[in-house]
N, C-alpha and C positions, 0 to 999 in steps of 0.2 A: 232367699234363705241363705245365711252365711255358711261357708264351707268350713268344716272342722278339719283339724290336722289329719284325722283318720281318713276322712273322705278324700282329702287331697292325696294322701298316700296311696289309696286304692286307685285313684285316677292315674297318678304318676307311674305306678307299677305297670299299668297297661300301656302307657306311652313310652316310658323310658326303658322298661325291661322287656323288650322283645316285640312290642306291638302285636300281641297275639290276638288279632281281631279277624273275624271272618271276612274274606275278600268279597267285595260286592259283586253283583252280576257284572258281566263283561263291560268294563269301562276303559279303555286303554289296553287292557290285556286280559286274556283268558289263559292263564298259565296252567297247562295240563288239563286233566278232566276233573280233578277234585278241587273245585274252586272254593270250597269251604273248609279245607284242611287248615289246621292250626300250625303256627310256626313252631319249630322245635323248642324244647325246654332250654332256658337260658341259665347261665351260671352266676349271674350277678347276685351280690348279697343284698338283703333287704335294707342294709344301711345306705346303699347307694341311692335308692329311691327315697329313703327317709331324709337324706341330706337335701335333696331337691325340694321335698315337701316342707322341710323346716325353713328353707330360704323363702319360699312362697308365704308361709305363715308369718315369718318375721316381717316381711314387707307389708303384709295384710294388716298386722296389728300395730306396727311401729313407724311405718313410713309417714313423713310429715303430712302428706295429703292422703285422704281416703281414696282407695281405688276399688272399684266394683269387683266383686269376687270373680264374676264371669270374665271380665277383661283381664284380670290378673292371671287366671289359669290359661286363657287363650294366648296371652303374651308369652307364657312359659312354653307352650307348645310351639308357637312361632319361632321362639328362640332356638329350640332343639332342631327344628327343620332347617333354620338358617345356618346353624353351625355345622351342618353336614357338608357344606361347601358344594352342594349340588344344585344348580340353578333350576333343575326340573322337579325337585322335591319341595313340597310346600304344604302349609296348612290352608284348608279351604273353608271359609265361613259359609253359612247356609246359602247365600246368594251365589258364591263362586261354585259351590257344590252343585247347585241347580243348573248353572251354566254348563258344567261338565256333563250332567245327565242329559241335557237337551242336545249337546253336540254329539253325544254318542248314540242316544236312542233316536234322535230326530223328531221327538214329539214335544210339543208345548202348547199352551193356549195363548192366543193373541190374534193379530190381524193378518199375519202372513206377508211381511215385507222383508226383503233382503236388502240391507242398506250398507253403504260404505262411505268413508270420508274421502271425498274428491275435491282437491283445491280448497280445503277448509269448509266444504259444504257436505251435510249429511244427505247423500244422494241415493235414490232408489235404484238398485241394480236390477231387481226383478220382483214384481209382486207374484207370489206363488199362485199357480193356477188353481182356481176354485176357492181360494181363501177370501175373507171379507174385503181386503184391500183391492184385489183384482176385480172382484164382482162390483165394487163401488166405482171403479174407473181410474184408480191410481195407476200411473204409467211409469215405465223405466225412464230414468232421467229426471223425474220430479224431485224437487229438493224439499225435504221435510224441514219446516221452520218452527213448528210447535206441536205439542201433544197435550190435549186437555188444557189448552191455553197457556201451557208452560213452555217458554221459548227453549229451543234446542241449545244445549251446551256443546259447542263444537269440540271442547277439550274432554268431554265425557259422553261418548256415544252410548256407552253402556246404560247410562241413566235414561236416555231417550228410549232405547230399546225396552228397558224394564217398564217404562210407563205404558208402552203399547201392549204389554202382556198383562194378564190378569185372569180372573175366573171366567169360565165359559158363560156366555149370556150377558156379560156386563158391557155397558157402552163406553166408547172412547172416541174422542174427536182428534183428527189428524189434519193439520193445515200444511199444504204444500205449495211451492212456487213452481210454475210450469213455464217453459220457454214460450214467450209471446204473450203471456198473461200479465196484466198490470198489477192485480191484487192476488193474494194467496187464495187458493181453492180450499174450501173446508169440506171434509168428509166425515160424516157421522157413521161410525162402524160399531159392530157388535162382535166381541171376541168369541172365538170358537176354537175347537181343537185343530191344530195345524201339524202336518207332517212335513218336516224339512226335506227338501230335495237336494241331495248332494251330487246328483248326476244330471248333466245337461247333454243332450244328444242332438245331432243333426245329420241327416243323410245328404251328402254333398253331390250325389249323382255319380253315374258311371261306376258304381260298385264301391265307392269310398264313403266311410262314415267317420264322424268326429264325435268324440266323447270327452267331456270336461268333468273332472271330479273336484269338487271344492273342499271335500273332507272325507274321512272314512268313518261312517256311522254304521250301525248294525244293519241298516237297510241298503247300504251302498252296493254290495255284491248282487243282491236281488234286483235292484233298479238297473244296474249295468247289464245284467243278463237280459232283462226285459227290453232295454234300449237296443241291445245287439240283435235280439230276435226281431224287433220291429224294423231295424235298418236292413237286416237281411231280407225281410219280406219286401221292402221297398226296392231292394236291388234285384228282385226276381229270384231270390233263393241263394245268391252267392255274393259275398263281399270280396273285393280284390285288395282291400287295404283299410286299416283303421288308424286313426291318430288318437292317442290317449293323452289328454292335456292335464298334467299334474302341477302346473305352475301355481305358485302361491298356495298350494295345498299343505296345511300345517300338520296333517296326520290325523290320528284318531284311534279307532279300535284296531288292535293287533289282528284279531280274527278276520276283520274285514279286509285288511291288506293282504293277508294270506289267501283269502278267497279270490280277490281281484287278480293276484298274480297267477293263481291256479286257472283262472278263466282263459289265460293265454298259453299255459304250459300243459303238456301231456304227462310228464314224469319228472322226477328229480327233486332235489332239495330246494325248498323255497327260502327258508331262514332257520338259523340255529340260535338258541339263546342260552346264556350261561348266567348263573346266579348262585346265591348261598343256599337257598331253600329248594326243595325238590321241585316245587311248582314253577320255579324260575328257570329250570333247565329243560329245554325242549328242542325238538326238531320237527319241522313241518314239511311234508312232501306233497307234490302235485299229484293229481289223479285225472283219469280220462273222463271225457263226456261233457265238456264245456263248450259254450256257444262260439267262442273266438279262437279255438285251437286251430293252428295252421294258417290263420289269416295274417298276412304281412302287417307288421305294426311298427309305428314310430311313437316314442314317448317324448313329450315336451316337459322340461324341468327348468327351474331357476333357483336362485338363492332362497326363495320362500317355500321350496318343496322340502318337507322335513319328515322325519320319523317314518310313519307308515308309507308315505310317498317314496321314501328312500328304500324301504324294504322291497316294494314293487320294482322300482328302477334297478336296484342292485341284482335282484333275482333274474329279471329279464335280460339284463346286460350280461351277467355271468353265463347264462344259458344261450347267449347269442340269439335270443328269441326276438329281440327288438333293438332298433338303434335309438340311442338317446340323443336328443337335440336340445340345445339351449345353453344354460350356464350351470356351473357347479352347484350342487344342492347344499342345503343348510349344514348337514353334518351332525345329526342327532341320532346316535346309535344306541340308545338306551330305551328301556321299556318301563313305564310307570304303572303302578297298581293303586287304585283309589280305595281307601279303607275308611268306612264310616266310623265316626266317634260318638254319635248320639247328638240330640238336639239339632239335627240337620247339618252338622259340620262333618268334616272328613280330613284325612291327610292324603296327599298324592306323593307316593314314595317310589323312588327308583329301585326296582327289584331285580332287573336283569339287563345285560348287555347283549346285543344281537350281532350276528355275523352273516354276511351274504353266503351263497352256496360255495364260493371259492375260498371262503375263510376270511374275507376282508372285514375289518371293522371300519365303519365309516364315521365313527364318533370323532368329531372335530375336524374331519377332512372332507366328508361329503362324497357324492358320486360325481365323477367327472363325465361330462357328456362325450359321446363319440364324435359329435360334430358341434363345435362351439359356435354359437351365434349370440352375440351380445345384444342386449336391449337396454339402452340407457334410460328409457322411460317405461317403467313397469305399467303405467296406465295405458300404454299403447299395445294392449293385448286383446285379441278377439275372444269373446265370451260365449259364442254360440248364437242361436237365434235371438234377435232383438238387441244384439250387442251394439253399444254406442261406438265401438271401434270397428271399422270395416276390416274384412279379412286382408285386403290389399295393403293395409298399414302394419300388419303383424309380420315382421321379417322372420321370426322364429317359426311361425306356422307355415309361411311360404316355403322355407327350407324343408320342413317336414313333408309338405306336399311334393316337393321336387324329389326327395329321397324315395318316396313311395311310388315313383314313376307315374306321376299324375300330370306331367307337363302338357299332355294333349288337351287338357281342359283349362281354359282360362279362368282366372280368379273370378272374373265377373259372372261367368256362367255357373261357376261352382256355388256362388252365393244365391 
């Protein structure tokens, strides 16, 4: 149905004049306790919105080629977000919005494969325990070559991942190449509800535990607490040290980062945020009663550690609670809020800048490690149990082990 000038004006008033939309459930940020508070009244005149709506209507009626109304309005919104000059603010189409939801909630329907692009190949990092892919026998290191007989596009992993997803109970075939096999192996799978695991843990022996966080989802603090509890039980009730691996962790939910930092801290400021609206101004403090309080800790970071990862690293470094090993972090010191627009789309808007407990802004600078250990090959990183990279090849991890006074146990026995 064509859009009238009046309907365009109504839409643009919402987009241009204040974005007065209810903030969605925690997606990147939970700014304060009133998550559905409206933005303050704006002072723009109706003529401002009418001008933008008039341009859209002119293009719609008089441009030499006909442009679909939906595409036209979507392009206008993209243009607004682009002109902000902020690389982290953007328009999210329904597919991108769904990816955000999955990354923050950790829930989706599919086959349960964690894949990455290694040397131009879509390689299985890990089949999620209990999911259809793992139950069928797909293994770490298998290379996905087709999904439903559609060859993998190495330049577009997202398309391959999307084909593996779908409604619960629907069938999908996945063909993989396995080392030593001449022909691809075909797996007929049935999609089911999947819970993404962002925490990988391993008890290394002699009171030392390793935790790797791949992202910060709503479930991450709970899963880390469970992993810490299990590791402590394996250690006979006492851990002597933990390594928290945040390398290549791009961030995620703000609340999750705060809770992870709180897991190690007994008191003090974790992070402070500043912004224009009340919900964007916040201070979060640590509290007693968490599983890893008092346990010596080392954090591993690199240039791929961003946002929520930097909140944790900055807080623990400022409180001298843990030593940081690796390379300077990415340097993303801002918080984004995802706001739904209807029809499954949304905008991701920078609403706050955060500061570490000491008042540092890491935006554009990152967190400098206490001990710098360069790793020229990011693929040479240990990833926990079933890692294709052995612990002995990970120089950053070896330095973390040394710092935590674990020299008495050889790497081979720790594995």
